[in-house]
RORO-132666 format. One record per residue: x, z, y of N, C-alpha, C, O in turn. Coordinates in Angstrom, 1 decimal. Example, Ala and Ser with C-alpha at 12.3 -4.5 7.8 and 13.67 -1.06 7.14 Angstrom:
RORO-132666
<<13.2 7.8 -5.7> <12.3 7.8 -4.5> <13.2 7.8 -3.3> <14.2 8.5 -3.3>>
<<12.8 7.1 -2.2> <13.7 7.1 -1.1> <12.9 7.9 0.0> <13.4 8.0 1.1>>
This chain:
RORO-132666
<<134.7 73.6 -21.7> <135.0 72.8 -22.8> <133.6 72.3 -23.4> <132.8 73.2 -23.8>>
<<133.4 71.0 -23.6> <132.2 70.5 -24.1> <132.1 70.9 -25.6> <133.1 71.1 -26.3>>
<<130.8 71.0 -26.1> <130.7 71.3 -27.5> <131.2 70.2 -28.4> <131.3 69.0 -28.0>>
<<131.7 70.6 -29.6> <132.2 69.6 -30.6> <131.1 68.8 -31.2> <129.9 69.2 -31.1>>
<<131.4 67.7 -31.8> <130.4 66.9 -32.5> <129.7 67.7 -33.6> <128.5 67.5 -33.8>>
<<130.4 68.6 -34.2> <129.8 69.5 -35.3> <128.7 70.4 -34.6> <127.6 70.6 -35.2>>
<<129.0 70.9 -33.5> <128.1 71.8 -32.8> <126.9 71.1 -32.3> <125.7 71.5 -32.4>>
<<127.1 69.9 -31.8> <126.0 69.0 -31.4> <125.1 68.7 -32.5> <123.8 68.7 -32.4>>
<<125.6 68.3 -33.6> <124.9 68.0 -34.8> <124.0 69.2 -35.3> <122.9 69.1 -35.6>>
<<124.7 70.4 -35.3> <123.9 71.6 -35.7> <122.8 71.9 -34.7> <121.7 72.3 -35.2>>
<<123.0 71.7 -33.5> <121.9 71.9 -32.5> <120.8 70.9 -32.7> <119.6 71.3 -32.6>>
<<121.2 69.6 -32.9> <120.2 68.6 -33.1> <119.3 68.9 -34.4> <118.1 68.7 -34.4>>
<<120.0 69.4 -35.4> <119.3 69.8 -36.7> <118.3 70.9 -36.4> <117.2 70.9 -36.9>>
<<118.8 71.9 -35.7> <118.0 73.1 -35.3> <116.7 72.6 -34.5> <115.6 73.0 -34.8>>
<<117.0 71.8 -33.5> <115.9 71.4 -32.7> <114.8 70.5 -33.4> <113.7 70.4 -33.0>>
<<115.3 69.9 -34.5> <114.4 69.0 -35.3> <113.5 69.8 -36.3> <112.6 69.2 -36.8>>
<<113.8 71.0 -36.4> <113.0 71.8 -37.4> <111.6 72.0 -36.8> <111.4 72.3 -35.6>>
<<110.5 71.8 -37.6> <109.1 71.9 -37.1> <108.8 73.2 -36.4> <108.2 73.2 -35.4>>
<<109.3 74.4 -36.9> <109.0 75.6 -36.2> <109.6 75.7 -34.9> <109.0 76.2 -33.9>>
<<110.8 75.2 -34.7> <111.5 75.2 -33.4> <110.8 74.2 -32.5> <110.6 74.6 -31.3>>
<<110.5 73.0 -33.0> <109.7 72.1 -32.1> <108.4 72.7 -31.6> <108.1 72.5 -30.5>>
<<107.7 73.4 -32.5> <106.4 74.0 -32.2> <106.6 75.1 -31.1> <105.9 75.1 -30.1>>
<<107.6 75.9 -31.3> <107.9 77.0 -30.3> <108.3 76.4 -29.0> <107.9 76.9 -27.9>>
<<109.2 75.4 -29.0> <109.6 74.8 -27.7> <108.4 74.1 -27.0> <108.3 74.1 -25.8>>
<<107.5 73.5 -27.8> <106.3 73.0 -27.2> <105.4 74.0 -26.5> <105.0 73.9 -25.4>>
<<105.3 75.2 -27.2> <104.5 76.3 -26.6> <105.2 76.8 -25.4> <104.5 77.1 -24.4>>
<<106.5 76.9 -25.4> <107.2 77.4 -24.2> <107.1 76.4 -23.0> <106.9 76.9 -21.9>>
<<107.1 75.2 -23.3> <106.9 74.2 -22.3> <105.5 74.3 -21.7> <105.4 74.2 -20.4>>
<<104.5 74.4 -22.5> <103.1 74.6 -22.0> <103.0 75.9 -21.2> <102.4 75.9 -20.1>>
<<103.6 77.0 -21.6> <103.6 78.2 -20.9> <104.2 78.1 -19.5> <103.8 78.6 -18.5>>
<<105.3 77.4 -19.5> <106.0 77.2 -18.2> <105.2 76.4 -17.3> <105.1 76.7 -16.1>>
<<104.5 75.3 -17.8> <103.6 74.5 -16.9> <102.5 75.4 -16.4> <102.1 75.3 -15.2>>
<<101.9 76.2 -17.2> <100.8 77.1 -16.8> <101.3 78.1 -15.8> <100.6 78.4 -14.8>>
<<102.5 78.6 -16.0> <103.1 79.6 -15.0> <103.3 78.9 -13.7> <103.0 79.5 -12.6>>
<<103.8 77.7 -13.7> <104.1 77.0 -12.4> <102.8 76.7 -11.7> <102.7 76.9 -10.5>>
<<101.7 76.3 -12.5> <100.4 76.0 -11.9> <99.8 77.3 -11.2> <99.3 77.2 -10.1>>
<<99.9 78.4 -12.0> <99.3 79.7 -11.4> <100.1 80.1 -10.2> <99.5 80.5 -9.2>>
<<101.4 80.0 -10.3> <102.2 80.5 -9.1> <101.9 79.6 -7.9> <101.9 80.1 -6.8>>
<<101.7 78.3 -8.1> <101.4 77.4 -7.0> <100.1 77.8 -6.4> <99.9 77.8 -5.2>>
<<99.1 78.0 -7.3> <97.7 78.4 -6.7> <97.8 79.7 -5.9> <97.2 79.8 -4.9>>
<<98.6 80.6 -6.4> <98.7 81.9 -5.7> <99.4 81.6 -4.3> <98.9 82.1 -3.3>>
<<100.5 80.9 -4.3> <101.2 80.6 -3.1> <100.4 79.8 -2.1> <100.5 80.0 -0.9>>
<<99.5 78.9 -2.6> <98.7 78.1 -1.7> <97.5 78.8 -1.2> <96.8 78.3 -0.3>>
<<97.2 80.0 -1.7> <96.0 80.8 -1.2> <96.4 81.5 0.0> <97.3 82.3 0.0>>
<<95.6 81.3 1.1> <96.0 82.0 2.3> <96.0 83.5 2.2> <95.2 84.1 1.5>>
<<97.0 84.2 2.8> <97.2 85.6 2.7> <98.0 86.1 3.9> <99.0 86.7 3.7>>
<<97.4 85.9 5.1> <98.1 86.4 6.3> <98.2 87.9 6.2> <97.4 88.6 5.6>>
<<99.3 88.5 6.8> <99.4 89.9 6.8> <98.2 90.6 7.3> <97.6 90.3 8.3>>
<<97.8 91.6 6.5> <96.6 92.4 6.8> <95.3 91.7 6.3> <94.2 92.3 6.4>>
<<95.3 90.5 5.8> <94.1 89.8 5.3> <94.4 89.1 4.0> <94.2 87.9 3.9>>
<<94.9 89.8 3.1> <95.3 89.3 1.8> <94.2 89.3 0.7> <94.5 89.0 -0.4>>
<<93.0 89.6 1.1> <91.9 89.7 0.2> <91.6 88.5 -0.7> <91.3 88.6 -1.9>>
<<91.7 87.3 -0.1> <91.4 86.1 -0.8> <92.4 85.9 -2.0> <92.1 85.6 -3.1>>
<<93.7 86.2 -1.6> <94.7 86.0 -2.7> <94.6 87.1 -3.7> <94.8 86.9 -4.9>>
<<94.3 88.4 -3.3> <94.1 89.5 -4.2> <93.0 89.2 -5.2> <93.0 89.5 -6.4>>
<<91.9 88.6 -4.7> <90.7 88.2 -5.5> <91.1 87.2 -6.6> <90.7 87.3 -7.7>>
<<91.9 86.2 -6.2> <92.4 85.2 -7.1> <93.3 85.9 -8.2> <93.1 85.6 -9.4>>
<<94.2 86.7 -7.8> <95.1 87.4 -8.8> <94.2 88.3 -9.7> <94.5 88.3 -10.9>>
<<93.2 89.0 -9.2> <92.4 89.8 -10.0> <91.6 89.0 -11.0> <91.5 89.4 -12.2>>
<<91.1 87.8 -10.6> <90.4 86.9 -11.5> <91.3 86.5 -12.6> <90.9 86.4 -13.8>>
<<92.5 86.1 -12.3> <93.5 85.6 -13.2> <93.9 86.7 -14.2> <94.0 86.5 -15.4>>
<<94.1 87.9 -13.7> <94.4 89.0 -14.6> <93.3 89.3 -15.5> <93.5 89.6 -16.7>>
<<92.1 89.2 -15.1> <90.9 89.4 -15.9> <90.8 88.3 -17.0> <90.6 88.6 -18.2>>
<<91.1 87.1 -16.6> <91.1 86.0 -17.5> <92.2 86.1 -18.6> <92.0 85.6 -19.7>>
<<93.3 86.8 -18.2> <94.4 87.1 -19.2> <94.1 88.3 -20.0> <94.9 88.8 -20.8>>
<<92.9 88.8 -19.9> <92.4 90.0 -20.7> <93.1 91.3 -20.4> <93.2 92.1 -21.3>>
<<93.6 91.4 -19.2> <94.2 92.7 -18.8> <93.0 93.7 -18.7> <91.9 93.3 -18.3>>
<<93.2 95.0 -18.9> <92.2 96.0 -18.8> <92.2 96.6 -17.5> <93.3 96.7 -16.8>>
<<91.1 97.1 -17.0> <91.0 98.0 -15.8> <91.6 97.3 -14.6> <92.3 97.9 -13.9>>
<<91.3 96.0 -14.4> <91.8 95.2 -13.3> <91.0 95.7 -12.1> <89.8 95.8 -12.1>>
<<91.8 96.0 -11.0> <91.2 96.5 -9.8> <92.1 96.3 -8.6> <93.3 96.0 -8.8>>
<<91.5 96.4 -7.4> <92.3 96.3 -6.2> <92.3 97.8 -5.6> <91.2 98.3 -5.4>>
<<93.4 98.3 -5.4> <93.5 99.7 -4.9> <93.2 99.7 -3.4> <92.9 98.7 -2.7>>
<<93.3 100.9 -2.8> <92.9 101.1 -1.4> <93.8 100.4 -0.4> <93.3 100.2 0.8>>
<<95.0 100.0 -0.8> <95.8 99.2 0.2> <95.9 97.7 -0.2> <96.7 97.0 0.4>>
<<95.1 97.3 -1.2> <95.1 95.9 -1.5> <95.9 95.4 -2.6> <95.9 94.2 -2.9>>
<<96.6 96.3 -3.3> <97.4 95.9 -4.5> <96.4 95.6 -5.7> <95.5 96.3 -5.9>>
<<96.7 94.6 -6.4> <95.9 94.3 -7.6> <96.7 94.9 -8.8> <97.8 94.7 -9.0>>
<<95.9 95.7 -9.6> <96.5 96.4 -10.7> <95.7 96.1 -12.0> <94.5 95.8 -11.9>>
<<96.4 96.2 -13.1> <95.7 96.0 -14.4> <96.6 96.5 -15.5> <97.8 96.7 -15.3>>
<<96.0 96.8 -16.7> <96.8 97.3 -17.8> <96.7 96.4 -19.0> <95.7 95.7 -19.2>>
<<97.8 96.4 -19.7> <97.8 95.7 -21.0> <97.2 96.5 -22.1> <97.2 96.0 -23.2>>
């Protein structure tokens, strides 16, 4: 069942509020950043047994996000703490 005219009006009023507009804008930027980072990670070569280049990229990004104690463990996993 589609929303009623009253519900649509209420949604439009909510979306027009400055705080909601600001939060939606921030969410949109965060989504774009996430897609960009995910694409860069996926495009970085990481054949089985030779994932070092991708791990280095992830470690740099985690450091840039200010995670603490960013490191690559003995099997190549990238770890960090909030």
